[in-house]
C-alpha distance (Angstrom), angle and dihedral (degrees) to the residues before:
residue distance angle dihedral
M1 . . .
V2 3.77 . .
I3 3.93 110.6 .
L4 3.79 127.0 -167.1
T5 3.89 119.9 -154.9
L6 3.75 122.7 -165.5
N7 3.77 132.2 -165.6
C8 3.88 106.8 -171.2
G9 3.72 123.5 -165.4
S10 3.88 126.0 -177.6
S11 3.87 89.6 -88.3
S12 3.87 105.3 9.9
L13 3.69 141.1 60.9
K14 3.81 120.5 -158.3
Y15 3.83 116.1 -166.6
Q16 3.73 145.5 177.2
L17 3.78 129.0 -169.5
Y18 3.76 114.0 -153.0
D19 3.82 134.0 -172.4
W20 3.80 102.1 -143.6
D21 3.76 97.0 -169.2
K22 3.82 93.4 52.5
S23 3.83 93.6 36.9
Q24 3.76 88.9 -129.7
T25 3.69 139.0 131.0
L26 3.72 111.3 -123.2
A27 3.88 98.8 -176.1
S28 3.71 142.3 -16.8
G29 3.78 137.9 179.8
I30 3.72 147.7 118.9
I31 3.77 137.8 -101.0
E32 3.75 112.9 -146.0
R33 3.83 140.0 -167.2
I34 3.81 93.8 22.7
G35 3.87 107.1 -174.1
I36 3.87 89.4 9.9
A37 3.77 128.7 95.6
G38 3.78 112.9 -91.8
S39 3.83 97.2 39.3
K40 3.87 112.0 178.6
I41 3.72 145.6 163.8
K42 3.80 124.4 -133.2
H43 3.81 105.1 -161.3
K44 3.89 134.7 176.3
S45 3.78 122.7 -175.4
H46 3.81 120.5 -164.8
D47 3.90 112.4 -80.7
K48 3.81 89.5 1.2
E49 3.81 135.8 106.2
E50 3.75 117.0 -96.8
V51 3.84 115.2 -105.3
E52 3.85 131.2 -156.0
I53 3.73 115.2 -159.3
E54 3.86 125.5 -176.2
N55 3.77 114.3 -144.2
A56 3.81 130.9 160.7
L57 3.79 107.2 -116.5
A58 3.78 119.3 -173.9
D59 3.89 95.2 -174.4
H60 3.85 146.0 -7.0
K61 3.78 90.0 -89.3
E62 3.84 88.5 62.9
A63 3.86 90.5 43.0
M64 3.79 89.6 54.1
K65 3.81 89.5 49.9
L66 3.76 89.8 52.1
L67 3.89 91.7 48.8
M68 3.79 89.2 52.4
D69 3.91 90.2 51.8
T70 3.73 90.9 46.9
I71 3.78 101.2 50.0
V72 3.86 90.4 51.5
H73 3.82 96.1 40.4
P74 3.85 108.1 132.9
E75 3.87 91.0 -133.8
Y76 3.81 106.6 39.6
G77 3.81 102.8 6.3
A78 3.85 127.8 114.5
I79 3.84 105.4 -146.7
K80 3.79 133.9 30.6
D81 3.77 97.8 -131.9
V82 3.84 133.6 19.8
K83 3.82 86.3 -134.8
E84 3.87 84.0 79.2
I85 3.82 88.5 72.4
K86 3.86 104.4 93.8
A87 3.74 99.2 177.6
V88 3.84 143.9 3.5
G89 3.78 126.1 -140.2
H90 3.88 118.3 -156.2
R91 3.77 129.0 -160.2
V92 3.82 107.0 -129.8
V93 3.82 110.2 -169.9
H94 3.85 98.7 -155.2
G95 3.71 128.9 34.8
A96 3.80 96.8 156.5
E97 3.82 114.0 -165.9
K98 3.81 91.5 -38.4
F99 3.81 95.5 80.2
A100 3.83 125.6 45.3
K101 3.84 89.4 166.1
S102 3.74 145.3 16.4
V103 3.83 117.6 -71.7
I104 3.81 144.5 -166.4
I105 3.78 105.0 -104.3
D106 3.71 114.0 -115.4
D107 3.99 134.2 160.9
E108 3.86 88.6 -85.2
A109 3.89 92.5 50.6
M110 3.82 88.7 50.8
K111 3.71 92.6 49.1
T112 3.82 92.1 50.8
F113 3.85 91.5 48.5
R114 3.68 91.4 53.6
E115 3.83 89.2 50.2
L116 3.76 88.8 55.4
E117 3.81 95.9 51.9
G118 3.84 91.1 105.6
L119 3.74 91.8 62.7
A120 3.81 92.7 56.7
P121 3.84 109.6 16.9
L122 3.64 92.8 161.8
H123 3.89 94.8 51.8
I124 3.70 114.8 26.0
P125 3.79 99.6 58.8
A126 3.89 88.7 54.3
N127 3.85 88.4 47.9
L128 3.78 92.0 52.9
I129 3.73 92.5 49.2
G130 3.61 90.6 53.4
I131 3.86 93.0 51.7
E132 3.86 92.1 45.8
S133 3.93 90.6 47.9
A134 3.76 91.1 50.1
M135 3.79 93.1 47.5
A136 3.81 87.7 50.7
V137 3.82 97.5 53.6
L138 3.89 96.0 31.3
P139 3.90 102.6 43.1
G140 3.73 114.1 -172.2
V141 3.84 96.4 12.4
P142 3.79 112.4 124.4
Q143 3.77 114.8 -107.9
C144 3.79 121.9 -154.7
A145 3.79 132.2 -163.4
I146 3.81 120.9 -141.5
M147 3.88 111.3 -168.7
D148 3.71 125.6 -146.9
T149 3.73 91.4 -151.7
A150 3.96 96.9 51.1
W151 3.78 95.9 85.6
H152 3.81 90.3 58.1
Q153 3.73 96.8 55.1
T154 3.81 91.2 99.2
M155 3.66 91.5 69.1
P156 3.89 113.0 120.4
P157 3.85 118.9 -124.4
K158 3.71 90.5 -107.3
A159 3.79 88.6 67.2
F160 3.89 101.3 34.9
L161 3.79 99.8 42.2
Y162 3.79 122.9 88.3
A163 3.72 123.2 -144.5
L164 3.93 91.1 -109.0
P165 3.74 132.6 114.3
Y166 3.87 102.4 -56.1
K167 3.87 92.2 -132.7
W168 3.81 86.6 65.6
Y169 3.64 86.3 68.9
E170 3.70 96.3 41.0
E171 3.76 97.7 45.1
H172 3.83 102.4 29.9
G173 3.75 105.2 23.1
I174 3.84 94.0 -117.9
R175 3.93 108.1 171.4
R176 3.62 141.7 106.5
Y177 3.88 110.7 -73.8
G178 3.84 104.4 167.2
F179 3.72 127.9 -151.7
H180 3.85 140.7 -143.5
G181 3.88 86.3 72.0
T182 3.72 98.7 153.5
S183 3.83 92.4 47.7
F184 3.85 91.0 51.3
L185 3.81 91.8 47.3
Y186 3.70 93.4 53.2
T187 3.76 97.2 43.8
A188 3.80 92.9 43.9
K189 3.77 92.3 52.5
R190 3.87 91.3 43.2
A191 3.89 90.9 49.9
A192 3.75 92.4 53.7
V193 3.89 89.6 52.6
L194 3.80 88.1 49.9
L195 3.66 91.8 49.8
G196 3.80 92.9 46.6
K197 3.74 89.8 -125.8
D198 3.73 140.6 130.2
P199 3.77 104.3 -96.3
F200 3.78 90.3 -133.2
K201 3.81 90.8 56.3
T202 3.78 93.0 50.0
N203 3.80 127.0 104.6
L204 3.84 120.0 -166.4
V205 3.74 144.6 161.0
I206 3.86 109.7 -142.4
A207 3.83 122.4 -163.3
H208 3.75 114.1 -162.2
I209 3.82 100.9 -167.4
G210 3.79 121.6 -175.0
N211 3.75 139.9 100.4
G212 3.81 83.4 -47.5
S213 3.84 111.0 36.7
S214 3.83 135.1 -174.6
I215 3.72 137.0 156.0
N216 3.80 131.5 -137.2
A217 3.80 137.0 -150.0
V218 3.86 110.4 -148.3
K219 3.78 116.4 -170.6
D220 3.89 118.8 -177.8
G221 3.90 88.3 -13.4
V222 3.77 100.5 -52.6
S223 3.80 135.5 94.1
I224 3.81 112.6 -99.8
D225 3.86 98.0 164.4
T226 3.76 141.8 5.7
S227 3.78 137.7 -175.7
M228 3.87 100.8 -127.5
G229 3.72 114.3 78.3
L230 3.89 139.0 -172.9
T231 3.81 84.1 -24.1
P232 3.80 134.4 16.1
L233 3.74 90.0 -98.8
E234 3.81 101.6 84.9
G235 3.81 127.0 81.6
L236 3.78 128.1 23.5
V237 3.80 126.4 34.6
M238 3.72 105.7 -96.8
G239 3.85 137.6 -174.6
T240 3.78 94.8 -77.8
R241 3.85 104.3 -11.0
C242 3.80 120.6 91.5
G243 3.75 99.2 -142.6
D244 3.91 115.0 -162.3
I245 3.77 114.4 17.0
D246 3.82 135.7 151.7
P247 3.80 103.8 -82.6
A248 3.77 91.2 -137.4
I249 3.80 91.0 67.3
P250 3.85 95.6 82.1
F251 3.75 93.5 51.9
H252 3.84 89.0 45.4
M253 3.70 92.3 54.3
M254 3.85 93.8 44.4
K255 3.80 87.6 55.9
Q256 3.83 96.5 41.0
T257 3.87 97.4 45.1
G258 3.83 105.5 17.7
M259 3.87 90.7 -118.6
S260 3.77 112.4 164.7
A261 3.87 119.7 -126.0
A262 3.85 89.5 -104.3
E263 3.81 90.9 53.8
V264 3.76 92.8 47.7
E265 3.83 91.5 46.6
N266 3.83 88.6 50.7
A267 3.72 91.8 50.0
L268 3.91 94.4 51.6
N269 3.78 91.8 46.3
K270 3.81 104.2 37.5
E271 3.84 108.5 15.8
S272 3.78 101.5 43.2
G273 3.89 139.2 66.2
V274 3.68 116.3 56.9
L275 3.94 91.0 -17.0
G276 3.75 90.2 53.8
I277 3.81 94.2 51.3
S278 3.70 99.2 40.4
E279 3.86 94.4 35.1
Q280 3.82 93.6 -147.8
W281 3.74 112.5 37.7
V282 3.87 136.1 71.6
D283 3.88 100.3 155.5
R284 3.75 106.8 84.6
R285 3.85 89.1 -148.5
D286 3.78 89.2 64.6
I287 3.77 90.6 47.2
E288 3.85 92.3 50.8
I289 3.92 89.6 52.3
A290 3.84 92.3 49.4
A291 3.87 91.1 47.4
E292 3.73 92.2 50.2
E293 3.99 85.1 52.0
G294 3.73 89.0 53.5
H295 3.72 99.0 -103.0
E296 3.84 103.7 167.9
R297 3.79 97.0 -152.9
A298 3.88 92.7 46.9
N299 3.83 88.4 55.3
L300 3.81 90.5 48.7
T301 3.76 90.5 49.5
Q302 3.81 93.2 52.1
D303 3.73 92.3 45.9
I304 3.89 94.0 50.7
E305 3.76 95.2 45.4
A306 4.03 92.0 47.3
Y307 3.76 91.5 44.2
R308 3.74 94.0 56.2
I309 3.91 90.5 47.4
R310 3.92 90.2 49.4
K311 3.86 92.5 49.0
Y312 3.89 89.2 54.1
I313 3.84 92.9 45.9
G314 3.79 88.4 55.3
A315 3.78 91.7 43.5
Y316 3.63 96.7 49.1
A317 3.76 96.7 42.5
A318 3.88 83.7 59.3
A319 3.76 91.9 49.4
V320 3.76 91.5 48.9
G321 3.78 92.5 44.8
G322 3.73 97.8 -129.3
V323 3.78 130.0 -9.6
D324 3.77 134.5 -129.8
A325 3.77 93.1 -158.3
I326 3.85 147.4 1.5
V327 3.78 111.7 -137.3
F328 3.74 126.4 -157.2
T329 3.95 118.0 -164.2
A330 3.76 144.4 155.4
G331 3.89 126.3 51.6
V332 3.75 100.8 -47.5
G333 3.86 94.6 26.9
E334 3.95 88.6 54.5
R335 3.93 99.4 39.7
G336 3.83 104.9 20.2
P337 3.86 106.3 93.1
I338 3.87 89.8 164.2
T339 3.76 91.3 56.4
R340 3.75 94.2 45.1
Q341 3.83 90.9 48.0
L342 3.87 94.6 51.6
A343 3.79 92.5 42.3
T344 3.86 93.2 56.6
E345 3.88 95.4 39.1
G346 3.75 112.6 128.7
L347 3.85 95.8 9.6
D348 3.75 96.1 112.4
Y349 3.76 89.7 104.2
M350 3.83 88.6 63.8
G351 3.85 90.3 52.1
I352 3.82 91.5 -101.1
K353 3.83 106.6 131.0
L354 3.78 120.1 171.3
D355 3.81 116.9 -157.3
L356 3.87 104.1 -140.8
E357 3.83 97.4 -151.8
K358 3.90 92.9 50.0
N359 3.75 89.1 46.7
K360 3.84 92.6 54.8
A361 3.80 89.7 47.7
S362 3.91 94.1 53.9
M363 3.78 103.0 87.8
T364 3.85 102.1 125.1
T365 3.77 136.4 108.5
S366 3.79 89.3 -165.0
A367 3.74 103.7 69.1
E368 3.77 141.5 35.5
T369 3.84 115.0 -117.3
C370 3.78 143.2 -167.8
I371 3.75 114.7 -140.4
S372 3.78 102.9 172.4
T373 3.80 123.0 104.9
D374 3.87 115.6 -92.9
D375 3.87 90.4 -107.3
S376 3.77 95.8 45.7
P377 3.87 109.7 126.7
V378 3.71 88.5 -155.3
K379 3.80 117.0 54.1
I380 3.86 119.0 -134.8
F381 3.92 108.3 -151.4
V382 3.84 129.7 -176.4
I383 3.77 105.3 -152.3
P384 3.86 117.0 178.9
T385 3.69 106.3 -130.8
N386 3.80 121.6 -124.2
E387 3.79 110.8 -167.0
E388 3.73 92.6 159.3
L389 3.81 91.3 61.0
V390 3.77 92.1 51.8
M391 3.80 89.6 49.9
T392 3.82 90.9 48.8
E393 3.76 95.5 48.5
D394 3.84 92.4 46.1
T395 3.81 89.3 51.7
A396 3.79 92.3 47.6
A397 3.83 92.0 48.5
L398 3.79 91.8 48.6
I399 3.77 92.2 52.9
N400 3.73 93.8 45.1
G401 3.80 91.5 45.6
T402 3.79 95.6 -122.0
Y403 3.89 97.9 107.7
D404 3.77 126.2 116.7
V405 3.80 138.9 150.6
H406 3.88 111.4 -58.3
T407 3.89 92.2 -106.0
N408 3.86 86.8 63.5
Y409 3.90 99.5 35.8
N410 3.72 134.4 74.0
Y411 3.82 114.2 -145.6
H412 3.80 115.2 -145.5
F413 3.76 90.3 -124.0
Q414 3.71 89.2 62.5
D415 3.89 88.6 73.7
A416 3.83 111.9 111.0
D417 3.84 87.5 -132.9
Y418 3.83 95.3 47.7
V419 3.88 112.6 136.9
N420 3.85 121.0 -171.8
K421 3.88 97.9 -141.8
D422 3.89 94.5 -163.1
R423 3.89 92.3 52.9
L424 3.80 93.3 44.2
A425 3.84 90.1 56.0
K426 3.78 90.1 54.7
L427 3.75 96.8 46.0
P428 3.77 100.8 83.4
K429 3.84 92.7 66.0
D430 3.83 91.7 52.1
L431 3.90 90.8 46.7
K432 3.84 87.1 59.3
K433 3.70 94.6 45.1
W434 3.91 100.9 46.0
K435 3.73 119.0 54.0
G436 3.69 112.1 -139.0
L437 3.77 96.6 14.4
D438 3.83 91.6 118.4
K439 3.85 90.8 60.9
I440 3.78 97.2 55.1
I441 3.80 101.7 44.8
V442 3.81 108.6 115.7
S443 3.82 132.3 -170.8
K444 3.73 98.2 170.7
M445 3.82 136.9 -5.8
D446 3.76 119.8 -117.7
């Protein structure tokens, strides 16, 4: 069964085409600048060279048409006919309390998503456009929704409720929802495999660090707390988002400067975080280079971001009541040794001991590594996330009628003998590039 997964933004469309029966990625890529001058698609089919094609695209429907043409192209395509696609899985950022697991999309689900737009006005409209565009170009093909928030529906009220008028929760749904759910699900299940433990007897703190960042407390295999809240703005310092601040600051700035609510919201979401502190960088690699060259603001940016992560690790270890492992994932988490080092500094007293040489060697997205010292009571793993695989499996299981909430469902990547063929094929290049990587790759702890 060939499954297409889509992650739609306001002007972008990220995709993956996967052969479920062969456990193989057929194609992947991204369409950028939809509705903007300079629209283009970056596409890579299995065993073929990547192509980049510029093409004017007025909207997501045209982008979907371009995608369909690309994946069946005789030269760089992946399949012969779009009729081979048997299902489509869509990332939907916010499911509120309405969805505790992935669902097949019907009229009722679409109605509910539209009702939730106010909770994620920057994300849900784009998600809906993607769903509607896919329905238009693939009529009759089942469409499934995989919610970022579903994983966190196990949080108890003491964790998800804010100390605000209770009627705000009852009447407007104001509460902590959390995001990055598919990433946390994948890495939590994989961490249990690496530890050789029952996933529901495993305690973890997982740090998903990228342009958007959040951290998750996992107790007995389920989410009990997370740093993002009603929206993806709360919590860690991110690429352009501020994370935790005094809630009086926006009101103060509006009074002091005359900024509108929309201007403040834009500043907190798009002009803050590491960009706001450094005033010139978002990419952590640029910040690392500048810090090595002695740039004071770059050093300050690194320290502030890592300090926030370290505080959350300590808080969530306390909330969980003792952890088996700390897990780093996502772009910076997987390839940011400086961030990992700073975020775990001084945590030896908690049994969290980072091996500096192992940490430097862990720079791959093609293998899972252990970067803690041999005598560290708490393991430190770097687990490359795979949100697309979770979306694909949820979609396949929904279509096959075998799907259930994750506490009642075993993913195939939970098997101790699971091998990611796509990543295994890419690993030799990284083994040549990163000295010592071969010594820290882990499949299962003794």
